[in-house]
C-alpha positions in Angstrom: 0.0 0.1 0.0 1.4 3.2 -0.9 1.6 6.5 1.1 -0.9 8.1 -1.2 -3.5 5.5 -1.0 -3.1 5.2 3.1 -3.8 8.9 2.9 -6.6 8.5 0.5 -8.2 6.5 2.8 -8.5 8.6 5.4 -10.2 11.5 3.1 -12.3 8.5 2.1 -13.0 7.6 6.0 -14.7 11.1 6.8 -16.2 11.5 3.5 -18.4 8.3 4.3 -19.0 9.8 7.5 -20.0 13.1 6.2 -22.7 11.0 4.4 -23.9 8.5 6.9 -23.4 10.2 9.9 -26.6 11.4 11.7 -24.1 13.4 14.2 -21.3 14.0 11.8 -19.6 16.8 14.6 -19.8 14.3 17.0 -18.4 11.5 15.1 -15.5 13.5 13.9 -14.6 14.4 17.7 -14.5 10.9 18.3 -12.3 10.0 15.8 -9.9 12.7 16.5 -6.6 11.1 17.9 -4.7 14.3 19.0 -4.6 18.1 17.6 -2.0 20.6 17.3 -2.3 24.1 16.0 0.5 25.9 14.0 0.4 28.9 12.0 3.2 29.8 10.3 4.5 33.5 8.8 7.6 34.6 6.5 9.6 37.8 6.8 11.9 38.2 3.7 15.6 39.4 4.9 17.0 40.9 1.3 15.3 42.9 -1.6 15.9 40.2 -4.1 13.9 37.8 -1.8 16.5 35.2 -1.5 17.1 34.9 2.1 14.0 35.0 4.7 13.0 33.9 8.1 9.9 31.7 8.7 8.2 30.9 12.1 5.6 28.6 13.4 3.1 29.8 15.9 1.5 28.0 18.2 -2.2 28.3 19.5 -1.1 30.5 22.4 0.5 32.8 20.2 4.2 31.8 21.3 6.9 31.4 18.6 7.5 27.5 18.3 10.4 27.6 16.2 12.3 29.8 13.6 14.7 28.9 10.7 16.2 31.0 8.1 16.1 30.0 4.6 17.8 30.7 1.3 16.0 30.2 -2.0 17.2 29.9 -5.3 15.3 30.4 -8.3 15.0 28.3 -11.2 15.5 30.3 -14.5 12.6 28.8 -16.3 9.7 29.9 -13.8 9.5 32.2 -11.1 8.9 28.9 -8.7 11.6 28.9 -5.7 13.1 26.4 -3.9 14.8 26.4 -0.8 18.3 25.1 -0.7 19.7 25.7 2.4 17.8 26.4 6.0 19.2 27.0 9.3 17.4 26.8 12.5 17.7 29.7 15.1 18.4 30.2 18.4 16.0 30.8 21.4 18.0 33.2 22.3 19.0 35.3 19.0 18.2 38.3 18.1 16.6 36.9 15.2 14.0 35.2 17.2 13.3 38.7 18.9 13.0 40.5 15.4 10.1 37.6 14.4 8.5 38.2 17.6 8.4 41.7 16.9 7.3 41.5 13.3 4.2 39.0 14.5 3.5 41.5 17.3 3.3 44.1 14.4 1.3 42.2 12.0 -1.1 41.7 14.9 -1.6 45.3 15.6 -0.2 47.5 13.5 0.2 50.9 14.0 -2.0 53.3 13.8 -0.3 55.0 10.8 -0.1 52.1 9.1 -3.7 51.3 9.4 -4.4 54.9 7.7 -2.5 54.1 4.8 -4.9 51.4 4.0 
């Protein structure tokens, strides 16, 4: 059985629940084996968009991890691919900068709001 077949079986399981379960929400909650919430954001650190910092954010709003990425662009299309990445230490200035940028996205200064 291939990985895609296994994944498709899980999709099909919930499609079947959707079609047959009188109480779909309760059925779905019973099928849960554990949950984790994360969101991500990325900040470009260079004008040419080749270097960026990306972070995962937990449900409590705290940064879970920060990485810095180096992108390479294929000349045939605009699709970039990561060719190198490096984890950022918790006590790093870049980690703190990501916290500040996240806060700024959540609560933009009044002057930024007025320009929108």
